[in-house]
C-alpha positions as CSV (number, residue, x, y, z in Angstrom):
1,X,-24.4,14.7,-14.7
2,X,-25.2,18.3,-12.4
3,X,-25.9,15.8,-9.2
4,X,-22.6,14.1,-9.7
5,X,-20.3,17.0,-9.6
6,X,-22.0,18.8,-7.1
7,X,-21.0,15.5,-5.0
8,X,-17.5,15.7,-5.9
9,X,-17.3,19.6,-5.1
10,X,-18.6,18.5,-1.7
11,X,-15.9,16.0,-1.0
12,X,-13.3,18.4,-1.9
13,X,-14.7,21.3,0.4
14,X,-14.8,18.5,3.8
15,X,-12.0,16.4,2.9
16,X,-9.3,18.5,4.5
17,X,-11.9,18.3,7.8
18,X,-12.5,15.0,7.7
19,X,-8.9,13.6,7.5
20,X,-8.3,15.5,10.8
21,X,-10.9,13.3,12.7
22,X,-10.1,10.2,10.8
23,X,-8.6,7.8,13.9
24,X,-8.1,4.1,14.0
25,X,-11.7,3.6,15.2
26,X,-13.3,3.8,11.3
27,X,-14.1,0.4,11.7
28,X,-13.8,-2.8,12.7
29,X,-10.7,-5.2,12.1
30,X,-11.4,-8.1,10.2
31,X,-9.9,-11.1,10.2
32,X,-5.9,-11.6,10.1
33,X,-3.3,-10.8,12.9
34,X,-0.4,-8.6,12.7
35,X,2.6,-10.4,11.4
36,X,5.6,-8.1,13.4
37,X,8.9,-7.4,12.1
38,X,11.8,-5.5,14.2
39,X,14.3,-4.8,11.0
40,X,13.4,-3.9,7.4
41,X,15.0,-7.3,6.3
42,X,12.9,-9.1,9.1
43,X,9.5,-7.6,7.0
44,X,10.8,-8.3,3.7
45,X,11.7,-12.0,4.9
46,X,8.5,-13.6,3.4
47,X,8.4,-11.8,0.3
48,X,12.0,-12.2,-0.8
49,X,11.1,-16.2,-0.5
50,X,7.9,-15.8,-2.3
51,X,9.2,-14.5,-5.6
52,X,5.4,-14.5,-7.2
53,X,2.7,-13.0,-7.0
54,X,-0.3,-11.3,-8.9
55,X,-1.3,-8.3,-9.8
56,X,-5.1,-7.4,-10.2
57,X,-6.0,-4.1,-11.8
58,X,-10.4,-3.6,-11.7
59,X,-12.3,-1.0,-11.4
60,X,-15.0,1.0,-13.7
61,X,-12.8,1.2,-16.8
62,X,-13.5,-2.8,-17.1
63,X,-17.1,-2.1,-18.2
64,X,-16.0,-0.3,-21.6
65,X,-12.9,-3.0,-21.7
66,X,-9.9,-1.7,-23.5
67,X,-8.0,0.8,-21.6
68,X,-7.3,1.6,-17.6
69,X,-6.6,5.1,-18.7
70,X,-9.3,5.9,-20.8
71,X,-10.3,8.7,-18.4
72,X,-7.4,11.0,-19.2
73,X,-6.5,9.4,-22.8
74,X,-10.1,10.7,-23.8
75,X,-10.1,13.8,-22.0
76,X,-14.0,12.7,-20.1
77,X,-15.3,15.3,-17.7
78,X,-16.0,14.2,-14.9
79,X,-19.2,14.8,-14.7
80,X,-19.6,12.2,-17.4
81,X,-16.8,9.4,-16.3
82,X,-18.5,9.0,-12.6
83,X,-21.7,7.7,-13.9
84,X,-20.3,4.7,-15.1
85,X,-19.3,3.5,-11.7
86,X,-23.6,3.1,-11.5
87,X,-23.1,0.6,-14.3
88,X,-20.2,-1.6,-12.0
89,X,-22.0,-4.2,-10.4
90,X,-20.1,-7.5,-10.7
91,X,-22.2,-9.9,-10.1
92,X,-20.0,-12.7,-10.8
93,X,-16.8,-11.7,-8.3
94,X,-16.2,-14.3,-5.9
95,X,-12.3,-13.2,-4.9
96,X,-12.1,-16.5,-3.1
97,X,-11.8,-17.9,-6.9
98,X,-9.1,-15.3,-7.5
99,X,-6.8,-16.2,-4.9
100,X,-7.6,-20.1,-6.0
101,X,-6.1,-19.9,-9.1
102,X,-3.0,-17.5,-7.9
103,X,-2.5,-20.5,-5.4
104,X,-2.9,-23.1,-8.2
105,X,-0.4,-20.5,-10.6
106,X,2.1,-21.1,-7.2
107,X,1.9,-17.4,-6.6
108,X,1.9,-16.4,-2.7
109,X,0.9,-12.6,-2.4
110,X,-1.9,-11.0,-4.2
111,X,-1.4,-6.7,-4.9
112,X,-5.2,-5.8,-6.2
113,X,-6.2,-2.1,-6.9
114,X,-7.8,-0.4,-4.2
115,X,-8.3,2.8,-6.3
116,X,-6.7,3.7,-9.9
117,X,-5.9,7.1,-10.7
118,X,-9.7,7.8,-11.9
119,X,-10.2,7.7,-8.1
120,X,-13.2,5.2,-8.3
121,X,-12.8,2.9,-4.8
122,X,-13.3,-0.7,-4.5
123,X,-13.9,-0.2,-1.0
124,X,-16.0,2.0,1.8
125,X,-14.1,5.6,1.7
126,X,-15.5,8.4,4.4
127,X,-14.1,11.2,2.2
128,X,-15.2,9.8,-1.5
129,X,-18.7,9.9,-3.0
130,X,-17.4,7.6,-5.9
131,X,-17.0,4.1,-4.4
132,X,-18.1,0.5,-5.0
133,X,-20.5,1.1,-2.0
134,X,-22.0,4.4,-2.8
135,X,-22.7,3.5,-6.2
136,X,-24.1,0.3,-8.4
137,X,-22.4,-2.2,-6.7
138,X,-23.2,-1.4,-3.2
139,X,-20.5,-3.5,-1.6
140,X,-17.4,-3.2,-0.1
141,X,-15.6,-5.1,-2.9
142,X,-11.9,-4.9,-1.3
143,X,-13.6,-6.1,2.4
144,X,-15.0,-9.3,0.4
145,X,-11.3,-9.4,-1.0
146,X,-9.9,-9.2,2.3
147,X,-11.8,-11.9,4.4
148,X,-10.5,-14.1,1.4
149,X,-7.5,-13.7,1.8
150,X,-7.6,-13.6,5.3
151,X,-8.8,-16.9,5.4
152,X,-7.0,-18.7,2.7
153,X,-4.0,-17.4,3.9
154,X,-3.0,-15.6,1.0
155,X,-1.1,-12.3,1.7
156,X,-2.3,-9.7,0.6
157,X,-1.3,-6.3,-1.2
158,X,-3.3,-2.7,-1.4
159,X,-2.5,-1.0,-4.6
160,X,-2.7,2.7,-4.0
161,X,-2.9,5.5,-6.7
162,X,-2.0,8.6,-5.0
163,X,-3.3,11.0,-8.2
164,X,-6.9,11.5,-8.6
165,X,-7.7,12.5,-12.1
166,X,-11.3,14.0,-10.8
167,X,-9.3,16.6,-8.7
168,X,-9.6,20.3,-10.9
169,X,-6.1,20.5,-12.4
170,X,-4.4,17.6,-12.3
171,X,-4.9,16.7,-16.4
172,X,-2.5,16.9,-17.9
173,X,0.4,15.8,-15.9
174,X,3.2,17.7,-17.6
175,X,1.9,21.0,-15.9
176,X,2.6,21.9,-12.2
177,X,0.2,23.9,-10.2
178,X,0.7,25.9,-7.3
179,X,1.0,23.6,-3.9
180,X,-1.9,24.3,-2.7
181,X,-3.9,23.2,-5.6
182,X,-2.8,19.6,-4.6
183,X,-4.0,20.0,-0.6
184,X,-7.5,18.6,-0.8
185,X,-6.2,15.6,-3.1
186,X,-3.0,14.9,-0.6
187,X,-5.1,15.1,2.4
188,X,-7.6,12.5,0.7
189,X,-4.6,10.3,-0.3
190,X,-3.8,10.5,3.6
191,X,-7.1,9.9,4.8
192,X,-7.8,6.6,2.3
193,X,-4.5,5.1,2.8
194,X,-5.5,5.0,7.0
195,X,-8.7,3.7,5.7
196,X,-7.1,0.6,4.0
197,X,-4.9,0.2,6.5
198,X,-7.2,0.5,9.3
199,X,-10.4,-1.4,8.8
200,X,-8.9,-4.2,6.4
201,X,-7.1,-6.6,8.6
202,X,-3.6,-7.2,8.1
203,X,-1.9,-5.9,5.0
204,X,1.1,-7.3,4.0
205,X,2.4,-4.5,0.7
206,X,1.5,-0.9,0.5
207,X,1.9,-0.6,-3.2
208,X,1.8,3.2,-3.8
209,X,1.6,4.6,-8.0
210,X,1.6,7.6,-9.5
211,X,3.0,10.6,-7.3
212,X,1.9,13.0,-9.6
213,X,3.9,15.7,-9.2
214,X,6.6,13.7,-8.1
215,X,7.6,15.3,-5.1
216,X,7.9,13.7,-1.9
217,X,7.4,17.0,0.4
218,X,3.9,17.8,-1.5
219,X,2.8,14.2,-0.8
220,X,4.1,14.0,2.9
221,X,5.6,10.6,1.7
222,X,7.4,10.4,4.9
223,X,4.3,10.9,7.3
224,X,2.4,8.8,5.2
225,X,4.8,5.6,5.2
226,X,5.1,6.4,9.1
227,X,1.2,6.4,9.7
228,X,1.3,2.9,7.5
229,X,4.1,1.2,9.6
230,X,2.2,2.5,13.0
231,X,-1.5,0.8,11.2
232,X,0.8,-2.1,10.1
233,X,4.0,-2.9,11.5
234,X,4.7,-5.8,9.5
235,X,4.1,-4.3,6.2
236,X,6.5,-3.7,3.6
237,X,6.1,-0.1,0.7
238,X,7.1,0.1,-1.9
239,X,9.0,3.1,-4.0
240,X,6.2,5.0,-5.6
241,X,5.1,7.6,-3.2
242,X,8.8,9.6,-4.4
243,X,10.7,7.6,-1.4
244,X,12.7,4.5,-1.8
245,X,10.2,2.4,0.5
246,X,11.4,-1.4,0.8
247,X,11.6,-2.3,-2.6
248,X,11.9,-1.1,-6.2
249,X,9.4,-1.5,-8.8
250,X,10.5,-1.9,-12.5
251,X,7.5,-1.9,-14.7
252,X,7.4,-4.0,-18.2
253,X,11.0,-4.7,-18.1
254,X,13.7,-6.8,-15.8
255,X,15.9,-4.6,-14.3
256,X,18.0,-6.2,-11.2
257,X,18.6,-3.8,-8.4
258,X,21.0,-3.4,-5.5
259,X,18.0,-3.7,-3.5
260,X,14.7,-5.6,-3.2
261,X,13.0,-5.2,-6.1
262,X,10.3,-6.6,-8.0
263,X,9.1,-6.4,-11.9
264,X,5.5,-6.1,-12.6
265,X,4.2,-7.5,-16.2
266,X,0.7,-7.3,-17.8
267,X,-0.1,-10.5,-19.2
268,X,-1.2,-9.3,-22.6
269,X,-1.0,-5.0,-23.7
270,X,-3.9,-4.1,-20.7
271,X,-3.3,-3.6,-17.4
272,X,-7.0,-3.7,-16.9
273,X,-9.8,-6.1,-18.8
274,X,-8.7,-5.8,-22.4
275,X,-12.3,-7.2,-24.2
276,X,-10.2,-7.8,-27.7
277,X,-6.6,-7.4,-26.5
278,X,-5.1,-10.9,-27.6
279,X,-1.8,-9.8,-27.1
280,X,-1.0,-12.6,-24.6
281,X,2.3,-13.2,-23.8
282,X,2.8,-17.0,-24.2
283,X,3.2,-19.4,-21.3
284,X,7.1,-19.9,-22.3
285,X,7.5,-16.1,-21.9
286,X,6.0,-15.9,-18.8
287,X,7.9,-18.6,-17.2
288,X,11.1,-16.8,-19.0
289,X,10.1,-13.6,-17.1
290,X,9.8,-15.4,-14.2
291,X,13.0,-17.4,-14.2
292,X,14.9,-14.1,-15.2
293,X,13.5,-12.1,-12.4
294,X,14.6,-14.9,-9.8
295,X,17.8,-15.6,-11.0
296,X,18.8,-12.2,-10.6
297,X,17.6,-12.0,-6.6
298,X,14.0,-10.4,-8.0
299,X,10.4,-10.6,-8.0
300,X,7.9,-11.6,-10.7
301,X,3.9,-9.7,-10.3
302,X,2.0,-10.6,-13.2
303,X,-1.3,-8.7,-14.0
304,X,-4.4,-10.2,-15.0
305,X,-7.6,-7.9,-15.4
306,X,-10.8,-9.2,-14.3
307,X,-14.0,-8.5,-16.4
308,X,-16.8,-6.1,-15.2
309,X,-18.3,-8.9,-13.4
310,X,-15.7,-10.2,-11.9
311,X,-14.3,-12.8,-14.0
312,X,-11.1,-13.7,-15.3
313,X,-10.2,-13.5,-19.4
314,X,-9.9,-17.5,-20.3
315,X,-6.5,-17.1,-21.5
316,X,-5.4,-15.7,-18.4
317,X,-6.8,-18.7,-16.6
318,X,-5.1,-20.6,-19.4
319,X,-1.9,-19.8,-18.8
320,X,-1.9,-19.7,-15.1
321,X,-3.1,-23.2,-15.0
322,X,0.1,-23.8,-17.5
323,X,2.7,-21.6,-15.1
324,X,0.6,-23.9,-12.4
325,X,1.7,-26.9,-13.7
326,X,5.2,-26.3,-14.4
327,X,5.8,-25.1,-11.0
328,X,4.5,-28.3,-9.2
329,X,7.7,-29.6,-10.8
330,X,10.2,-26.6,-10.6
331,X,9.1,-24.1,-8.1
332,X,12.0,-24.9,-5.7
333,X,14.1,-23.7,-8.3
334,X,12.1,-20.2,-7.9
335,X,11.1,-19.9,-4.2
336,X,14.3,-18.2,-2.0
337,X,16.1,-17.9,-5.3
338,X,19.1,-15.5,-5.5
339,X,21.9,-15.3,-8.0
340,X,23.9,-18.0,-8.4
341,X,28.0,-17.9,-8.7
342,X,27.8,-20.7,-11.5
343,X,25.4,-21.4,-14.0
344,X,24.9,-22.2,-17.9
345,X,25.5,-19.2,-20.2
346,X,25.3,-21.2,-23.3
347,X,22.0,-22.7,-22.3
348,X,20.0,-20.2,-20.4
349,X,19.7,-18.9,-16.7
350,X,20.4,-20.1,-13.1
351,X,19.6,-19.7,-9.6
352,X,20.4,-20.6,-6.3
353,X,18.7,-21.8,-2.7
354,X,20.8,-22.3,0.0
355,X,24.0,-24.3,-2.0
356,X,21.6,-26.0,-4.3
357,X,22.1,-24.2,-8.4
358,X,19.3,-25.2,-10.5
359,X,19.9,-24.5,-14.8
360,X,16.9,-23.5,-16.2
361,X,17.2,-24.1,-19.9
362,X,15.9,-22.1,-22.7
363,X,18.1,-24.2,-25.3
364,X,18.8,-28.1,-25.3
365,X,21.8,-29.3,-26.4
366,X,21.2,-33.3,-26.4
367,X,21.8,-36.3,-24.0
368,X,24.9,-34.6,-22.6
369,X,25.1,-30.8,-20.9
370,X,28.2,-28.9,-21.4
371,X,28.6,-26.4,-18.9
372,X,31.5,-24.5,-17.5
373,X,33.7,-21.9,-15.5
374,X,33.1,-24.3,-12.0
375,X,35.4,-23.7,-9.5
376,X,33.8,-26.4,-7.6
377,X,33.0,-30.2,-7.9
378,X,29.6,-31.0,-8.8
379,X,28.4,-33.8,-6.8
380,X,24.7,-35.0,-8.9
381,X,22.6,-33.8,-11.6
382,X,19.1,-34.4,-11.7
383,X,16.4,-33.1,-14.4
384,X,13.1,-32.2,-12.3
385,X,10.5,-33.1,-14.1
386,X,11.6,-36.8,-14.6
387,X,14.1,-37.3,-11.6
388,X,16.8,-38.8,-13.8
389,X,20.5,-38.2,-12.6
390,X,23.2,-38.1,-15.3
391,X,26.6,-39.3,-15.3
392,X,28.6,-36.5,-14.0
393,X,32.4,-35.6,-16.0
394,X,34.0,-32.8,-14.5
395,X,37.8,-31.7,-15.7
396,X,38.9,-28.6,-14.2
397,X,36.4,-25.8,-14.7
398,X,34.1,-27.9,-17.6
399,X,31.2,-30.2,-16.8
400,X,29.7,-32.8,-18.6
401,X,26.3,-34.2,-17.4
402,X,25.7,-37.6,-19.8
403,X,22.2,-39.9,-20.3
404,X,20.0,-37.3,-20.4
405,X,17.4,-37.5,-22.5
406,X,17.7,-36.7,-26.4
407,X,15.1,-34.2,-26.7
408,X,13.8,-31.6,-23.7
409,X,11.2,-33.7,-21.6
410,X,9.5,-29.9,-20.4
411,X,8.2,-27.6,-23.2
412,X,8.8,-24.5,-21.4
413,X,11.8,-24.3,-19.5
414,X,13.9,-27.8,-18.4
415,X,15.6,-27.3,-14.9
416,X,18.1,-29.6,-13.5
417,X,19.2,-29.7,-10.2
418,X,22.8,-29.1,-9.0
419,X,24.9,-30.4,-5.7
420,X,28.5,-29.6,-4.8
421,X,31.1,-30.9,-2.8
422,X,31.2,-27.7,-0.5
423,X,29.6,-24.5,-1.9
424,X,29.3,-24.0,-5.1
425,X,32.3,-21.5,-6.9
426,X,33.3,-19.9,-9.7
427,X,36.4,-20.7,-11.3
428,X,39.5,-18.3,-10.9
429,X,39.3,-16.4,-12.8
430,X,35.1,-16.6,-13.5
431,X,32.8,-16.3,-16.3
432,X,31.9,-13.2,-15.3
């Protein structure tokens, strides 16, 4: 206990010096080439096409296996908490398996926690001793993850918590200290973001969290983002460094924005691994959330918490596989989706890709599907799960699609693909 405390005090003392000497030469750039984007719209275009990604919360909190906030909530002293890192040695960690599972589920990018609020780094940091390299694992787990992503062609993002609970006075969050009390923590954040964006090849997303205090001037957030864009010109950055960034991040809620946005959800009620957390959302609910995001022009970032050995919980695996089966048939209604001017408000949700509208039906009315408030003539209607076309009848703004199965074919969301004569338009007056 005394040894771990002295190490941390030493880190605080030297971090302000080290941050000024860190350069791009901290390590060899790994696989992957920088994807350049000239404008914010160009940088984020791939992400808005993707619509669906995987979030991974993983760290030493996976050992007790019940809460990623354990250090804070149980008010565990730093000297006691840091000892858990010596037990964190994930022998079954194979990021290629994680990436394969994400791809099977139809996900187009993965965001991983490089460091959570407890300060434990899954990467090799020169400004901290509380890392996977210097403790039990003796491995740079982010290096392995980054290499696997680049080899698989998977877009990757780095989550980074700005706050570090090991620094004196930052717990509890409600107490604001004098600005100079945060200088070492802020310097560490700048140094570690530089390391993450220098040493691991192309990084597509920088996903900050917990700017406590929520003060952009304190965190030097504009400077931090400018450094990120210099090191990774194609990167997109979220809104959790107390400045807007490139996209908004509502959490555990679907909240449409007038800018690019992404809802992040835990699959059960735990962000990290919860051994006895059986409160998993059903496949039907997860697909409903995905469709709800896509229908409003947003992304869905679905979290998985691997166990301390690096394995996904079986409940997560089962759900990801079922989602993947649905996406292989119906993914064209999700990728690149944006809001539709017409839909099926009586039956479910709708998306539009190009000039094609997709009805994602939560309620199945029978062999005839009635919709209304359409200002364009429907040319064709096809059930994606079977490829079956309906006979379309239209009278003004009302449409009937005859000849579909009496009972729903898909156990989750049945998707009907609509094409139009010209562009799809709402009636005048419109439904909404």
